[in-house]
C-alpha positions as CSV (number, residue, x, y, z in Angstrom):
1,M,-52.1,-26.5,-87.9
2,N,-48.5,-25.2,-88.2
3,K,-49.8,-21.7,-87.8
4,Y,-51.6,-22.7,-84.6
5,I,-48.4,-24.2,-83.1
6,L,-46.4,-21.2,-84.0
7,Y,-49.0,-19.0,-82.4
8,L,-48.8,-20.9,-79.1
9,L,-45.0,-20.7,-79.0
10,V,-45.1,-16.9,-79.4
11,I,-47.5,-16.6,-76.5
12,A,-45.4,-18.9,-74.3
13,S,-42.2,-16.9,-75.0
14,L,-44.0,-13.6,-74.1
15,L,-45.2,-15.1,-70.8
16,A,-41.8,-16.5,-69.9
17,A,-39.9,-13.2,-70.5
18,P,-40.8,-11.4,-67.2
19,A,-39.8,-14.5,-65.2
20,C,-36.4,-14.8,-66.9
21,K,-35.9,-11.1,-66.3
22,Q,-36.5,-11.6,-62.6
23,D,-34.1,-14.6,-62.5
24,N,-31.4,-12.6,-64.2
25,E,-31.8,-9.7,-61.8
26,K,-31.6,-12.0,-58.8
27,A,-28.5,-13.7,-60.1
28,R,-26.8,-10.4,-60.6
29,E,-27.7,-9.2,-57.1
30,E,-26.3,-12.4,-55.5
31,F,-23.0,-11.9,-57.5
32,R,-22.7,-8.3,-56.2
33,Q,-23.1,-9.5,-52.6
34,R,-20.5,-12.3,-53.0
35,R,-17.9,-9.8,-54.5
36,G,-18.5,-7.3,-51.6
37,A,-17.9,-10.0,-49.0
38,V,-14.6,-10.8,-50.5
39,E,-13.4,-7.2,-50.7
40,H,-14.7,-6.1,-47.3
41,P,-14.8,-9.1,-44.9
42,V,-16.7,-8.7,-41.6
43,Q,-14.6,-9.2,-38.4
44,P,-16.0,-11.8,-36.0
45,T,-16.9,-10.6,-32.5
46,A,-15.6,-12.6,-29.6
47,T,-18.2,-14.0,-27.3
48,P,-17.7,-14.4,-23.5
49,S,-16.8,-18.0,-23.9
50,E,-14.1,-17.3,-26.5
51,D,-10.5,-16.4,-25.7
52,P,-9.5,-13.3,-27.6
53,G,-5.8,-14.0,-27.0
54,E,-4.9,-10.4,-26.0
55,P,-6.5,-7.9,-23.6
56,V,-9.0,-5.7,-25.3
57,A,-8.1,-2.0,-24.9
58,V,-11.0,0.3,-23.9
59,P,-10.8,3.5,-25.9
60,G,-10.6,6.6,-23.7
61,D,-9.8,4.7,-20.5
62,N,-6.6,6.2,-19.0
63,T,-7.1,5.1,-15.4
64,Q,-3.9,4.0,-13.6
65,T,-3.9,1.6,-10.6
66,S,-2.1,3.1,-7.6
67,P,0.5,0.9,-5.7
68,E,-1.8,1.1,-2.6
69,A,-4.6,-0.6,-4.6
70,E,-2.3,-3.3,-5.8
71,T,-0.8,-4.1,-2.4
72,P,-3.4,-4.1,0.4
73,A,-2.2,-3.2,3.9
74,V,-1.2,-6.1,6.1
75,P,-3.9,-6.5,8.8
76,G,-3.0,-6.6,12.4
77,D,-1.4,-4.6,15.2
78,R,1.3,-1.9,14.7
79,V,4.6,-2.1,16.5
80,V,5.1,1.3,18.1
81,G,7.8,0.5,20.7
82,V,10.7,-1.8,21.3
83,K,11.6,-2.1,24.9
84,D,14.3,-4.7,24.3
85,G,14.8,-7.7,22.1
86,D,11.8,-9.7,23.3
87,T,9.4,-7.0,24.6
88,F,7.3,-4.7,22.4
89,E,4.6,-2.1,22.5
90,L,1.8,-2.8,20.0
91,L,-1.0,-0.4,19.0
92,R,-4.4,-2.1,18.8
93,N,-7.6,-0.3,18.3
94,G,-6.1,2.9,19.6
95,Q,-4.8,1.2,22.8
96,T,-1.2,0.2,23.5
97,I,-0.5,-3.3,24.7
98,T,2.8,-4.8,26.0
99,V,3.9,-8.0,24.3
100,R,6.5,-10.5,25.6
101,L,7.7,-13.0,22.9
102,L,6.8,-16.6,23.7
103,G,9.6,-19.1,24.1
104,V,12.6,-16.8,23.6
105,D,14.8,-14.8,26.0
106,T,17.1,-12.1,24.6
107,P,20.2,-10.8,26.4
108,E,19.5,-8.0,28.9
109,K,20.3,-4.4,27.7
110,N,23.4,-4.2,29.9
111,Q,24.5,-7.7,28.8
112,A,26.7,-8.6,25.9
113,F,24.6,-8.5,22.6
114,G,21.7,-7.0,24.5
115,Q,21.6,-3.8,22.4
116,R,22.3,-5.6,19.2
117,A,19.4,-7.9,19.9
118,K,17.1,-4.9,20.4
119,Q,18.3,-3.3,17.2
120,F,17.8,-6.5,15.2
121,A,14.3,-6.8,16.5
122,S,13.6,-3.1,15.8
123,D,14.8,-3.4,12.2
124,L,12.4,-6.2,11.6
125,A,9.3,-5.0,13.3
126,F,9.3,-1.4,14.4
127,G,6.6,0.7,12.6
128,K,5.2,-2.3,10.8
129,N,1.8,-4.0,10.9
130,V,2.2,-7.5,12.4
131,R,-0.1,-10.3,13.4
132,L,0.0,-11.3,17.1
133,I,-0.8,-14.9,18.0
134,E,-1.7,-14.6,21.7
135,H,-0.7,-17.4,24.1
136,N,-1.5,-16.1,27.6
137,K,-0.8,-13.3,30.1
138,D,2.2,-13.3,32.4
139,R,2.3,-12.2,36.0
140,Y,3.2,-8.6,34.9
141,G,0.0,-8.4,32.8
142,R,1.9,-8.6,29.5
143,T,0.5,-10.5,26.6
144,V,2.7,-13.5,25.8
145,G,2.7,-14.6,22.2
146,T,4.2,-14.9,18.8
147,I,4.7,-11.9,16.4
148,I,4.2,-12.7,12.7
149,L,6.0,-10.2,10.5
150,P,4.4,-8.8,7.3
151,D,6.3,-11.3,5.1
152,G,5.0,-14.3,7.2
153,R,8.1,-15.0,9.2
154,S,8.0,-15.5,13.0
155,L,10.0,-12.8,14.9
156,N,10.5,-15.2,17.7
157,E,12.2,-17.7,15.4
158,E,14.2,-15.1,13.6
159,L,15.8,-13.9,16.8
160,V,16.9,-17.4,17.7
161,R,17.9,-18.2,14.2
162,E,20.4,-15.3,14.0
163,G,21.8,-15.8,17.5
164,F,20.1,-12.9,19.2
165,A,18.0,-14.9,21.6
166,W,18.1,-18.2,23.6
167,H,15.3,-20.8,23.5
168,Y,13.6,-20.2,26.8
169,T,13.3,-23.8,27.8
170,A,11.8,-23.1,31.2
171,Y,8.6,-21.9,29.4
172,S,8.8,-23.6,26.0
173,K,9.3,-27.1,24.5
174,D,9.1,-25.8,20.9
175,K,11.3,-28.1,18.8
176,T,11.6,-25.6,16.1
177,L,13.2,-23.1,18.5
178,A,15.4,-25.8,19.9
179,N,16.7,-26.7,16.4
180,L,17.2,-23.1,15.5
181,E,19.3,-22.5,18.6
182,A,21.4,-25.6,17.8
183,D,22.1,-24.3,14.3
184,A,23.0,-20.8,15.7
185,R,25.4,-22.4,18.2
186,R,27.0,-24.5,15.5
187,F,27.6,-21.6,13.1
188,K,28.5,-19.2,15.9
189,R,25.9,-16.6,15.0
190,G,25.3,-13.6,17.1
191,L,25.9,-14.1,20.9
192,W,27.3,-17.6,20.2
193,Q,30.5,-15.9,19.1
194,D,31.2,-15.3,22.8
195,P,33.4,-18.2,24.2
196,N,31.3,-18.2,27.4
197,P,27.8,-16.7,26.8
198,I,25.6,-16.3,29.9
199,A,22.0,-17.1,29.6
200,P,19.8,-14.0,30.4
201,W,18.0,-15.9,33.3
202,D,21.3,-16.6,34.9
203,F,22.6,-13.0,34.3
204,R,19.5,-11.6,36.1
205,K,20.3,-13.7,39.2
206,Q,23.8,-12.2,39.4
207,K,24.2,-9.6,42.1
208,P,26.7,-6.8,41.9
209,A,29.9,-7.3,44.0
210,P,29.7,-5.6,47.4
211,V,31.5,-2.3,47.7
212,D,34.4,-2.4,50.1
213,N,34.1,0.7,52.3
214,S,36.4,-0.6,55.0
215,K,38.9,2.2,54.2
216,A,36.4,4.9,53.4
217,P,37.2,8.3,54.9
218,V,35.1,9.3,57.9
219,P,34.5,12.7,59.6
220,A,36.4,13.7,62.7
221,G,35.0,12.0,65.8
222,A,33.0,9.5,63.7
223,T,34.4,6.6,65.7
224,K,32.9,7.9,68.9
225,R,29.7,9.6,67.6
226,Q,26.5,7.5,67.8
227,V,24.1,7.5,64.9
228,Y,20.9,5.6,64.1
229,L,19.9,3.7,61.0
230,C,16.8,1.8,59.8
231,D,17.7,-1.9,59.4
232,S,16.1,-2.1,56.0
233,S,17.6,-3.0,52.6
234,G,15.9,0.0,51.1
235,S,17.5,2.5,53.4
236,A,20.8,4.1,52.4
237,V,21.3,6.8,55.1
238,Y,22.0,7.1,58.8
239,H,20.5,9.7,61.2
240,F,21.9,11.7,64.1
241,S,18.7,11.7,66.2
242,T,15.9,9.3,66.8
243,D,13.5,12.3,66.5
244,C,14.2,12.5,62.8
245,S,11.0,12.4,60.8
246,V,12.5,10.1,58.2
247,L,13.7,7.6,60.8
248,K,10.2,7.6,62.4
249,R,8.8,6.1,59.2
250,C,11.1,3.1,59.5
251,K,9.1,-0.2,59.6
252,E,12.1,-2.3,60.7
253,Q,14.4,-2.3,63.7
254,V,16.3,0.9,64.4
255,I,20.0,0.1,65.1
256,T,22.5,2.3,67.0
257,V,26.0,2.3,65.8
258,S,29.0,4.6,65.5
259,E,29.1,6.9,62.6
260,A,32.3,5.3,61.3
261,E,30.6,1.9,61.4
262,A,27.5,3.2,59.6
263,I,29.8,4.5,56.8
264,R,32.3,1.6,56.5
265,K,30.2,-1.4,57.5
266,H,26.7,-0.5,56.4
267,N,27.6,1.7,53.4
268,R,25.4,4.5,54.6
269,R,25.6,8.2,54.1
270,A,24.4,11.0,56.4
271,D,20.7,12.0,56.1
272,K,20.6,15.7,55.1
273,T,17.1,16.1,56.2
274,C,18.0,15.8,59.9
275,S,21.6,16.8,59.9
276,P,22.9,18.6,62.9
277,K,23.2,22.4,62.5
């Protein structure tokens, strides 16, 4: 009996040996894998939903962004001419249009601060792409509107703000322009430095003082010699004969006066076309 039991134990141990060997080999393999993971950890890869924290550099990418690509051109019309402080030439689709600023009136070019207003406007807008907000057309065919500068400011408002234009109240009730003019007056900016500034619309109505020719020299015999002149404001000469071709084109009344009177009273000069030989 004891021999039989011993025999069974020997057989069981022989059968269990391969299984134990396999278990031991599996355990050793798992140990080697755990040790390698510790010594050489695998870096995690960021997914699109994760924030890597810093921009990822792309190897071999040396492309540089040009300033033109970073700052797109301002859309609109290009200012190609400055006639005066409130009138401009804009280039649109290859065509030139004349623009008159809405609600402002700058001094005339032969008026105080007229040239300075033109220069100020030129410094802000000339050669630049601007946005034109059209309002209407005036009787001269000009486009009336507001010019928006590349930085978003209104050129109309800047002229009034700095004292280089009046708020043109005859054609505008803009409260912003009215307030800007009030501030410019208060701080004596630009034309408001003048103790007695004249509005451009009043300046345009002024007529030059008449020339006093009462003592102007006259040719010998001028007090007795008769001449003829066209009674038209556009005429500046007198004629010695009614047969003169220039006088025949007169659409108004032809007046007969002495040569001295034509010179001193009517401020005329002799017509060289029909002068006596």
